[in-house]
C-alpha positions in Angstrom: 26.0 -70.7 41.1 28.0 -73.1 38.7 31.3 -72.7 36.7 33.9 -74.8 35.4 36.1 -74.4 38.6 36.9 -77.6 40.3 36.2 -77.4 43.9 35.2 -79.1 46.9 32.1 -78.4 48.2 30.9 -79.1 51.9 27.1 -79.4 52.0 24.5 -79.7 55.0 21.7 -80.9 53.6 18.0 -81.0 56.2 14.5 -82.6 55.0 12.1 -84.7 56.6 14.9 -88.3 55.2 17.8 -86.9 56.5 15.8 -86.0 60.1 15.0 -89.7 60.0 18.1 -90.9 59.4 19.7 -88.7 62.2 17.0 -90.0 65.0 17.4 -93.8 63.7 21.0 -92.8 64.5 20.6 -91.5 67.9 18.7 -94.3 68.6 21.4 -96.9 67.5 23.9 -95.0 69.8 21.7 -95.1 72.9 21.1 -99.0 72.3 24.6 -99.8 71.4 26.9 -97.5 72.8 27.2 -93.9 72.6 30.8 -94.4 71.0 29.4 -96.6 68.0 26.8 -94.4 67.4 29.1 -91.3 66.8 31.2 -93.5 63.8 27.9 -94.3 62.3 27.4 -90.3 62.4 30.7 -89.8 61.1 30.1 -92.1 58.9 26.8 -91.1 57.5 28.1 -87.5 57.1 31.3 -88.5 55.2 29.0 -90.6 52.8 27.1 -87.3 51.9 30.7 -85.7 51.2 30.9 -87.9 48.9 28.1 -87.5 47.3 28.4 -83.9 47.4 31.9 -84.4 45.5 30.1 -85.8 42.9 27.1 -83.6 42.2 28.5 -80.7 43.9 25.0 -80.1 45.4 24.1 -76.9 47.5 21.2 -76.7 50.1 20.7 -74.9 52.8 20.2 -75.1 56.2 19.2 -72.7 59.3 23.1 -72.9 61.1 25.9 -71.3 61.4 28.1 -73.7 59.3 25.8 -73.3 56.1 25.4 -69.4 56.7 29.8 -69.2 57.0 29.8 -71.4 54.0 27.5 -69.3 52.1 29.5 -66.2 52.0 32.7 -68.1 51.0 30.8 -69.3 48.2 29.3 -66.0 47.2 33.0 -64.0 47.8 33.7 -66.4 45.2 30.7 -66.5 43.2 31.7 -62.4 42.9 34.7 -63.4 41.7 33.6 -65.9 38.6 29.9 -64.0 38.5 28.9 -66.1 35.5 26.1 -68.4 35.4 26.3 -71.6 32.8 23.8 -71.5 30.5 23.6 -67.7 30.2 19.8 -66.8 31.2 18.0 -64.9 29.2 17.0 -61.4 29.4 13.9 -59.5 29.2 13.9 -55.7 29.7 10.7 -54.1 29.8 11.3 -49.9 28.6 8.1 -47.6 29.5 8.8 -44.2 28.0 7.7 -41.1 30.2 6.7 -43.4 32.9 6.4 -41.3 36.3 7.7 -42.3 40.0 3.8 -42.4 41.0 2.6 -44.1 38.0 2.8 -47.9 39.6 0.7 -49.2 41.9 3.0 -50.3 44.3 4.5 -46.0 44.7 1.1 -45.0 44.7 -0.3 -43.7 47.6 -3.8 -42.4 46.7 -5.1 -45.9 45.0 -6.3 -44.6 41.3 -3.3 -46.6 39.8 -4.5 -49.8 39.1 -0.7 -51.8 37.6 -1.6 -55.7 39.5 0.5 -57.3 36.9 3.5 -55.4 37.4 3.0 -54.9 41.2 3.0 -58.9 41.4 6.3 -58.9 39.5 7.8 -56.4 41.5 6.8 -57.8 44.9 8.0 -61.0 43.5 11.5 -59.8 42.5 13.4 -56.3 43.8 12.3 -53.1 43.5 15.3 -50.4 42.9 14.4 -47.5 45.2 17.0 -45.1 43.7 16.9 -46.0 40.1 18.0 -43.3 38.1 18.2 -42.2 34.2 18.4 -39.7 31.9 16.1 -37.1 31.7 14.7 -37.5 28.1 14.6 -40.2 25.9 17.6 -40.5 23.6 20.3 -40.5 26.2 18.3 -42.8 28.3 18.4 -45.5 25.6 22.2 -44.7 24.8 23.3 -45.3 28.7 21.4 -48.7 28.8 23.1 -49.7 25.7 26.8 -48.8 26.3 26.7 -48.3 29.9 28.6 -45.1 29.4 27.3 -41.3 30.6 25.3 -39.5 27.9 28.1 -36.7 28.1 31.0 -39.5 27.1 28.7 -40.8 24.1 27.4 -37.1 22.5 24.1 -37.6 23.2 23.6 -35.3 26.2 21.8 -32.9 24.1 18.4 -33.0 23.0 16.5 -35.8 21.6 16.3 -37.0 17.8 13.2 -35.2 15.7 12.7 -37.3 12.3 14.7 -35.0 9.8 17.9 -34.5 12.0 20.9 -36.7 10.9 22.2 -38.1 13.9 21.9 -40.3 16.6 23.8 -43.1 19.2 27.7 -42.8 17.0 28.4 -46.4 15.4 32.0 -45.9 16.8 30.5 -47.1 19.9 29.9 -51.0 20.4 26.4 -51.6 22.5 25.2 -54.6 24.3 23.5 -56.8 21.9 27.1 -57.0 19.8 28.8 -57.5 23.0 26.6 -60.7 23.9 26.5 -62.1 20.5 30.1 -62.1 20.3 30.5 -63.6 23.2 27.6 -65.8 24.5 25.8 -66.4 21.4 23.1 -64.6 22.4 19.7 -63.7 20.1 18.5 -60.3 20.5 15.8 -58.9 19.8 14.1 -55.5 19.6 10.1 -54.6 19.4 8.9 -51.2 20.3 10.3 -47.8 20.2 13.7 -47.1 19.1 14.8 -43.7 19.2 18.7 -44.1 18.6 18.7 -43.1 15.0 17.5 -43.6 11.8 19.7 -41.6 9.2 21.4 -44.2 7.7 20.6 -48.1 7.2 23.8 -48.5 9.6 22.1 -46.6 12.6 18.8 -49.3 12.5 18.8 -51.4 15.2 19.3 -54.8 12.8 22.5 -52.8 11.7 23.3 -52.5 15.5 23.3 -56.1 16.6 20.2 -57.1 17.0 18.6 -59.9 15.0 15.4 -58.7 14.3 13.3 -55.6 15.0 9.8 -54.6 14.9 8.6 -51.1 15.7 9.1 -47.4 15.2 12.5 -45.7 14.9 11.1 -42.1 15.6 10.5 -40.6 19.1 6.6 -40.7 19.5 4.3 -42.3 17.4 0.3 -42.0 17.5 -0.7 -45.3 19.0 -3.1 -47.3 16.5 -2.6 -45.6 13.0 1.6 -45.6 13.7 2.0 -41.7 12.1 5.0 -40.3 13.5 3.7 -37.7 16.1 6.6 -35.4 16.4 5.7 -33.0 13.7 2.4 -33.9 12.4 -0.2 -31.4 12.2 -4.0 -32.9 11.9 -7.2 -33.7 13.5 -6.6 -35.9 16.6 -9.6 -38.0 15.4 -7.7 -38.9 12.1 -4.4 -39.6 13.9 -5.2 -41.7 16.7 -8.1 -43.8 15.1 -7.8 -43.3 11.6 -11.1 -44.3 9.3 -10.9 -48.2 8.5 -9.9 -47.0 4.7 -6.2 -46.6 5.0 -5.6 -45.9 1.5 -7.9 -42.5 1.8 -6.0 -41.8 5.4 -2.9 -42.4 3.9 -3.0 -40.3 1.0 -4.8 -37.4 3.7 -1.5 -37.9 5.9 1.4 -38.0 3.3 -0.5 -34.5 1.5 0.0 -32.8 4.7 3.8 -33.5 5.0 3.2 -36.8 8.0 4.5 -40.4 7.8 4.2 -43.2 9.5 6.4 -45.0 11.7 6.6 -48.8 11.7 8.7 -51.4 10.6 9.8 -54.9 10.4 13.5 -55.2 10.2 14.2 -52.8 7.7 11.0 -52.8 5.7 7.8 -50.5 6.1 5.0 -52.3 7.9 1.6 -51.2 6.1 -1.0 -53.9 7.3 -1.6 -53.0 11.3 -3.2 -49.6 10.4 -5.7 -49.7 13.3 -3.5 -51.7 15.7 -3.2 -50.6 19.0 0.6 -50.2 19.8 0.7 -51.5 23.0 -1.1 -54.9 22.0 0.8 -54.9 19.0 4.1 -55.3 20.8 3.1 -57.5 23.4 1.9 -59.9 20.9 5.5 -60.0 18.6 7.1 -60.6 22.2 5.1 -63.5 23.2 5.4 -64.7 19.4 9.6 -64.1 19.9 9.4 -66.1 23.7 7.3 -69.1 21.8 9.5 -69.2 18.3 13.0 -68.7 19.9 12.0 -71.4 22.4 10.5 -74.2 20.0 13.8 -73.2 17.3 16.4 -74.3 20.2 14.0 -76.9 22.3 16.7 -80.0 21.0 19.7 -77.3 22.1 18.2 -76.2 25.3 17.8 -80.2 26.3 21.9 -80.5 25.2 22.7 -77.0 27.5 23.9 -76.1 24.0 21.4 -73.2 23.7 22.0 -69.7 22.7 20.1 -67.7 25.3 17.9 -64.6 23.9 18.4 -60.6 24.8 14.9 -59.2 24.7 14.1 -55.5 24.7 10.3 -54.6 24.6 10.4 -50.4 24.7 6.7 -49.0 24.8 5.6 -46.1 22.8 3.6 -45.6 25.8 2.9 -43.6 27.8 4.3 -41.1 25.8 2.2 -38.2 24.6 0.0 -38.5 21.9 -1.5 -40.3 24.9 -4.6 -42.6 23.9 -6.3 -45.8 24.8 -7.8 -48.8 22.9 -11.3 -48.6 24.3 -12.3 -45.5 26.0 -14.9 -47.1 27.5 -13.0 -49.1 29.8 -11.9 -45.9 31.4 -11.4 -45.4 35.3 -13.8 -43.3 36.0 -13.4 -42.9 39.5 -10.4 -40.3 38.0 -11.4 -37.3 38.0 -9.3 -35.3 35.5 -9.3 -36.4 32.4 -6.0 -36.2 31.3 -4.8 -38.5 33.8 -8.2 -40.3 33.4 -6.4 -41.2 29.9 -2.9 -42.0 30.8 -4.2 -44.0 33.4 -6.0 -46.1 30.6 -2.9 -46.2 28.7 -0.9 -47.5 31.4 -3.5 -50.3 32.3 -3.1 -51.6 28.4 0.9 -51.6 29.5 0.3 -53.5 32.6 -1.9 -56.5 30.9 1.1 -56.5 28.4 3.7 -57.1 30.8 1.7 -59.8 32.5 1.3 -61.3 29.2 4.9 -60.9 28.4 5.8 -63.1 31.6 3.3 -65.5 31.2 4.6 -66.3 27.7 8.2 -67.1 29.4 6.8 -69.1 32.0 4.3 -70.9 29.4 7.7 -72.8 27.4 9.0 -73.6 31.0 12.0 -71.2 30.9 11.2 -68.2 33.4 13.3 -69.8 35.9 16.1 -69.2 33.7 14.6 -65.8 32.4 16.0 -62.5 34.5 13.0 -59.5 33.9 14.0 -55.9 34.3 11.0 -53.2 34.2 12.5 -49.2 33.7 11.3 -46.3 32.6 13.4 -43.8 30.5 12.7 -40.6 32.1 10.5 -39.3 34.5 6.7 -38.5 33.6 5.5 -35.1 31.8 2.7 -33.8 34.3 1.1 -31.9 31.1 0.4 -35.3 29.7 -1.3 -36.7 32.2 2.0 -38.3 34.3 2.5 -38.0 37.7 5.9 -38.0 39.5 4.6 -37.3 42.9 6.1 -36.7 45.6 9.0 -36.0 43.8 10.0 -32.3 42.3 9.5 -31.5 38.5 9.4 -33.1 35.2 10.6 -34.7 32.7 13.5 -32.3 30.6 14.8 -31.7 33.9 17.4 -32.6 36.5 15.0 -32.6 39.6 14.2 -36.3 40.6 10.8 -35.9 39.3 12.5 -35.5 35.8 15.1 -38.4 36.8 14.0 -40.7 39.4 11.7 -43.3 37.9 10.2 -46.7 38.5 12.4 -49.8 38.1 12.8 -53.1 39.6 13.8 -56.6 38.5 12.0 -59.8 38.3 14.3 -63.4 38.1 12.2 -66.1 40.2 15.0 -68.4 39.4 18.0 -66.6 41.2 15.8 -64.7 43.8 14.6 -66.6 46.8 12.8 -63.4 49.3 10.1 -61.4 48.3 9.2 -57.6 49.2 12.3 -57.0 48.6 13.8 -53.2 47.9 17.3 -52.3 47.0 17.4 -48.8 48.6 21.3 -48.5 47.5 21.9 -46.2 44.2 21.2 -47.6 40.7 21.9 -45.8 37.5 21.1 -46.9 33.5 24.5 -47.5 32.9 24.1 -50.2 35.5 21.7 -52.5 33.6 24.4 -52.9 31.0 27.3 -53.8 33.2 24.7 -55.8 35.4 23.5 -58.2 32.1 26.7 -58.5 30.4 29.0 -58.9 33.0 26.7 -60.5 36.1 24.2 -62.4 33.9 25.9 -63.2 30.8 29.6 -63.2 32.0 31.0 -61.6 29.3 34.8 -61.1 29.7 35.9 -58.5 27.3 34.3 -55.2 28.8 35.7 -54.2 32.7 32.5 -52.6 35.1 33.5 -49.6 36.5 35.3 -50.3 40.2 32.1 -49.9 42.9 33.1 -48.4 46.6 34.2 -50.4 49.1 31.0 -49.5 51.5 33.5 -49.4 54.8 34.8 -46.1 53.3 31.4 -44.5 53.7 30.8 -45.3 57.4 31.6 -42.6 59.9 34.7 -43.1 61.8 34.5 -39.3 63.4 36.2 -37.4 60.8 34.4 -34.4 59.1 34.6 -32.7 55.5 34.7 -29.6 57.1 33.8 -27.9 60.8 30.6 -26.3 59.6 28.8 -29.0 58.1 29.5 -32.3 60.5 26.2 -32.7 61.1 24.6 -33.5 58.1 27.6 -35.3 56.5 29.2 -38.7 56.8 32.0 -39.4 54.5 34.9 -41.1 56.1 37.4 -38.8 54.7 38.6 -34.7 54.5 37.8 -32.3 52.1 41.5 -32.6 50.5 41.3 -36.8 50.2 37.7 -36.8 49.4 38.3 -36.9 45.4 41.3 -39.0 46.0 39.5 -41.9 47.3 36.0 -42.1 47.8 35.2 -40.2 44.1 37.9 -41.9 42.4 38.7 -40.0 39.2 36.2 -41.5 36.2 37.3 -43.4 33.4 37.1 -42.8 30.1 35.6 -46.0 29.3 32.4 -48.3 31.3 30.7 -46.4 33.9 28.1 -48.9 34.6 29.0 -50.9 37.9 28.0 -54.8 37.6 25.8 -55.1 40.5 24.1 -58.8 40.1 26.3 -60.4 42.8 24.8 -57.3 45.0 21.0 -58.3 43.8 21.9 -61.9 44.5 22.7 -61.7 48.1 20.4 -58.8 48.7 17.4 -61.5 48.1 19.5 -64.3 50.0 19.3 -63.6 53.9 21.9 -66.1 54.8 24.4 -64.0 53.0 23.9 -61.3 55.7 27.5 -60.6 57.2 28.7 -57.3 58.2 32.1 -58.3 57.1 30.7 -59.3 53.4 28.5 -56.3 52.9 31.7 -54.0 52.8 32.4 -55.9 49.9 29.4 -55.4 48.3 29.8 -52.9 44.7 27.6 -50.5 45.6 27.6 -46.7 43.8 27.9 -44.0 45.6 27.8 -41.3 42.7 25.7 -40.5 39.3 26.5 -38.1 37.1 22.8 -37.1 36.3 23.7 -34.8 32.9 25.7 -32.2 31.7 24.8 -29.6 28.4 26.0 -26.6 27.1 23.4 -26.1 25.2 19.4 -24.2 25.9 17.9 -27.7 26.7 14.6 -26.6 27.9 11.7 -27.6 26.7 11.7 -24.8 23.9 14.5 -27.2 22.1 16.2 -23.7 21.0 19.5 -25.6 20.8 21.0 -22.1 21.4 24.5 -21.8 23.4 24.5 -21.2 26.7 27.8 -19.2 28.1 27.8 -21.8 30.7 26.8 -25.4 31.5 23.5 -26.9 33.1 24.5 -30.0 35.1 23.4 -32.2 38.2 25.3 -34.7 40.3 24.6 -37.3 42.8 27.1 -38.0 45.6 25.9 -40.3 48.5 23.2 -38.4 50.0 24.3 -35.0 48.2 22.7 -33.6 45.1 23.9 -30.6 43.1 22.6 -28.9 40.3 24.0 -26.3 38.5 22.1 -23.6 36.9 19.0 -25.2 36.6 15.7 -23.3 36.3 13.4 -23.4 39.2 10.1 -26.0 38.7 7.8 -27.2 41.2 5.5 -30.5 42.4 2.7 -30.8 40.0 0.0 -33.0 41.7 -2.8 -33.9 39.3 -5.7 -31.8 39.0 -9.2 -32.1 40.8 -10.9 -30.8 37.9 -12.0 -33.0 34.7 -10.7 -30.2 31.8 -8.0 -28.9 34.2 -4.5 -29.0 32.6 -0.9 -29.1 34.6 1.4 -26.5 33.0 5.3 -26.7 33.6 6.4 -23.4 35.0 10.1 -23.0 34.3 11.7 -19.4 35.2 14.8 -20.0 32.9 15.9 -16.2 33.3 16.9 -16.8 37.0 20.1 -19.9 36.8 20.2 -21.4 40.3 22.4 -23.6 42.0 20.8 -26.3 43.9 22.2 -28.3 46.9 20.0 -30.9 48.4 20.4 -33.7 51.1 18.9 -36.9 49.3 17.7 -38.7 52.6 16.9 -36.1 55.0 14.6 -34.0 51.7 13.9 -36.7 49.4 11.9 -34.3 47.5 14.2 -31.4 47.1 12.5 -28.9 49.1 15.0 -27.0 50.6 18.1 -24.9 49.3 21.0 -25.8 51.1 23.6 -24.1 48.8 24.4 -21.1 50.9 24.8 -23.1 53.8 27.1 -25.3 53.0 29.7 -24.0 50.5 32.4 -26.5 50.8 30.2 -28.7 49.6 29.2 -27.3 46.9 32.8 -26.5 46.4 34.0 -30.3 46.3 31.1 -31.3 43.9 32.1 -28.5 41.4 35.5 -29.7 41.5 34.3 -33.7 40.5 32.1 -32.1 38.0 35.1 -30.9 35.8 36.4 -34.4 36.1 33.3 -35.5 34.6 33.4 -32.6 31.9 36.7 -33.8 30.8 35.0 -36.9 28.9 32.7 -35.1 27.5 32.0 -35.3 23.9 31.0 -32.8 21.7 27.2 -33.3 21.3 26.0 -35.5 17.9 22.8 -33.0 18.2 22.1 -31.8 14.2 19.6 -29.5 13.0 17.1 -30.6 10.3 17.8 -32.0 6.9 15.5 -30.7 4.2 16.2 -33.7 2.4 14.8 -36.1 5.2 11.0 -35.5 3.8 12.0 -36.1 0.6 13.5 -39.5 1.2 10.6 -40.5 3.9 7.8 -39.7 0.9 10.0 -41.0 -2.5 12.4 -43.7 -1.1 10.4 -44.9 1.9 6.6 -45.3 0.8 5.8 -42.5 3.2 7.9 -44.0 6.3 10.2 -42.3 8.1 13.5 -43.9 7.5 17.4 -43.8 6.1 18.0 -41.0 3.9 21.7 -40.9 4.5 23.5 -43.7 2.1 27.0 -44.8 2.2 29.3 -48.0 0.9 31.0 -47.4 3.9 30.6 -49.5 7.1 32.0 -46.7 9.1 30.1 -43.9 11.0 28.6 -42.1 8.4 27.8 -38.7 10.8 31.8 -38.6 10.8 31.5 -37.6 7.1 29.0 -34.8 8.7 29.9 -31.6 10.3 28.8 -31.0 13.7 26.8 -28.5 14.0 28.1 -25.3 15.0 27.0 -24.9 18.3 27.7 -28.3 19.4 31.7 -28.4 18.2 32.7 -24.5 18.4 30.6 -23.8 22.0 31.8 -26.4 24.1 33.9 -24.5 26.4 36.8 -25.0 28.3 36.8 -27.6 31.0 36.8 -24.7 34.0 34.7 -24.7 37.1 33.7 -21.3 35.5 31.1 -23.2 33.3 29.6 -24.6 36.4 29.3 -20.5 38.2 25.7 -19.1 37.5 26.4 -16.1 35.1 28.5 -13.1 36.3 25.7 -10.5 35.0 22.4 -11.1 37.0 21.2 -12.4 33.5 18.1 -11.5 31.6 15.6 -9.6 33.7 12.0 -11.2 34.0 10.3 -8.6 31.6 13.2 -9.6 28.9 12.5 -13.0 29.2 9.2 -13.3 29.2 9.3 -10.4 26.3 11.7 -13.5 24.2 9.8 -16.4 25.5 6.6 -14.8 24.0 8.8 -14.0 21.0 9.5 -17.9 20.4 6.1 -19.3 21.6 4.8 -16.8 19.0 7.1 -17.9 16.2 6.5 -21.6 17.3 2.8 -21.2 16.8 2.9 -19.2 13.7 4.7 -21.8 12.2 2.4 -24.1 13.6 -0.6 -22.6 12.2 1.3 -22.0 8.9 1.1 -25.9 8.3 -2.4 -25.3 7.5 -3.4 -24.4 4.1 -5.1 -21.2 4.7 -2.7 -19.9 6.5 -1.0 -18.3 3.1 -3.2 -15.9 3.1 -4.1 -14.5 6.7 -2.3 -11.5 8.0 -1.0 -12.9 10.5 1.4 -14.5 8.7 1.6 -12.8 5.8 3.0 -9.9 7.8 5.4 -11.6 9.6 8.8 -11.2 8.9 10.1 -15.0 9.0 6.6 -17.0 7.9 5.6 -15.6 5.2 7.7 -17.5 3.1 7.8 -20.9 5.2 4.0 -20.7 4.9 4.2 -20.3 0.9 5.9 -23.3 0.4 4.2 -25.3 3.2 1.2 -24.5 0.7 3.3 -25.5 -2.4 3.8 -28.7 -0.9 0.1 -29.0 0.2 -1.4 -27.8 -3.2 -1.1 -31.7 -4.4 -5.1 -33.0 -5.1 -7.1 -33.3 -1.3 -9.6 -35.2 -1.6 -12.5 -33.8 -1.2 -13.3 -35.7 2.5 -10.1 -33.6 3.3 -11.3 -30.5 2.3 -14.6 -31.1 4.2 -12.4 -32.0 7.4 -10.7 -28.3 7.1 -13.6 -26.1 6.2 -12.8 -24.3 9.6 -9.2 -23.5 9.0 -9.8 -20.0 8.6 -11.5 -20.3 11.9 -9.4 -21.8 13.7 -6.6 -19.4 12.8 -8.4 -16.7 13.6 -8.7 -18.2 17.2 -5.1 -19.2 16.9 -3.7 -15.6 15.9 -6.1 -13.8 18.5 -4.2 -15.9 21.5 -1.2 -14.6 20.2 -1.7 -11.5 21.2 -2.0 -12.4 25.2 0.4 -10.3 27.2 3.7 -11.7 28.3 2.6 -12.1 32.3 -0.5 -14.4 31.2 2.1 -16.9 29.3 1.8 -18.4 32.7 -1.8 -19.3 33.1 -1.4 -21.3 30.2 -3.1 -21.6 26.4 -7.0 -21.4 27.4 -7.6 -21.3 24.0 
């Protein structure tokens, strides 16, 4: 590790030439006398010391002198924490990739990801990497180093017509890297951090170039926005090779495209599979960056590269480029398709890494491979053996695959880092540890020596399972420092470097590692269930990990979802939200969250609830806003049928500052009191009441979907519905533009479809848990 600080470095060199020189010295000492031999040895050593003072070379030899020197050097490095010149950083972000969706975690052998596995084995696998449970907050945490609740991103994910996103008041990673270290920043793939105004787009937020989709889900080949579109899957997934006809059909039915280069819509990639497209763009970016800066590289005046490749795979609607290449050994159809899409990502990851090698720059590049949140088992993903799903705070929704590959910096293979890591730490590790920025400060780490047992007990009732070196009264004052209002991320780069260098294995040194002892998994005061009602709850849902303890408050009851063994079987999530629970797990003893200890250890529950109150005091009102009806008009008329900005202002300030917060976000946050984390004082809704309300919600949702179809206006189940007849009529007016003959033929069975769907809506509430076989 080099920097500009003058120093004297003592180096011991061991190689073949040195070995021969030493042997010759000893032979001379035996012939000419031991005294002269020792003088020769001293002369040799001082000669090498002179060379070292000039070139400052550090090579390792297996002896105690080097080992002790390594510790001293690394301690100094922890203070400097800079690499000169700064390294390139490539962040590969996969969408909805579950814990069991990489080969190195799969115990069955169905997951074939050879390229990902090779990079992971040659880097550091982050065994306990946590993120947010949905897309938008995870991306916000990565780019700001702050927990989503402090950004206002704690609730929901952005839908196409919703005017909100990551607030512009926050400075994000590419802006910092550009200002301090002159990084060239590129974003390729899914954005999902706001597109309501020009100021919210990636190129206005520090990225020098952008190629990808702005919204949360796109069809892989046609690049049609998938968050609301209701058209036949064959059309949306692959198209018909007639872009003009397909575009008209898609736009006539209120659907829109979502693919841009910088700020301009891209129309010449219809039919190109997105994973391949994004991989090609990433390879081009690496080659162009190296070529344009070749002379600057040679003169060490280069500007480094920061590139995010954010695949929309393996997010639903999952599709594959070539169905003939699917793994027929996988029985379940959804899983087979999911793994087919994953194999495309695996190949893309290998191509991106190879592109860095081809330009000779892999030694100075740090690769981060991350998932944004857990998998949704309903779409073929797997979080096994973890509990839960995307959208929930059980580990299956938030503990995801992650590793760092940096061949020029890590010296060992098959390395696992078992400490806690959160998405916010990636921000600090890049900005502070790799780039060496100085305008921000990382959150303080925890001295691991404080966490070792010294015989003290938090409570006499729990001394068998708790090993904090503190008492209950001192806990929140010492180990769990009061959270700060700024950066939450910890710079873990020195820890990662030392993890791969066995010469640093000194107990005294390890006590000074910057390690994370706490993870705020999420906190929300609106209904964040998969029904997306966004209604006030009157209480908070939250999740927190402190050391090996994890608490979930007012969370629904989710299970463990294995891949079905039947070809056509579909996984259905079951969350019993009518009974909010408080869960306490000891993750060291129970990583799969099978045993709720909340009633056994009330002292721990109370302490962790107090800690949640401290975090809540830093929570901002949520940024979520309902859809703006003007958005779809702008998509059609101003954006050529593409998702894009519709709010324009001459001010460079945050556009949303002129928009009022939604009533639910602004007026239902409540007080920062521990009572917000207690279960409702009443038992809440009964199972029957819950099922009845959910049945009504599902009927409304499905009838609303039905209302998107032209024939719906005449259907009795729509006509007789008090809220949907008007909506269906409005939809019919929007769709009344001339439909081509092909479009009419594609919907000749619409009435039959509606009959079947309407009949399915008459199911009894209890049948809801068995899925919608229709």
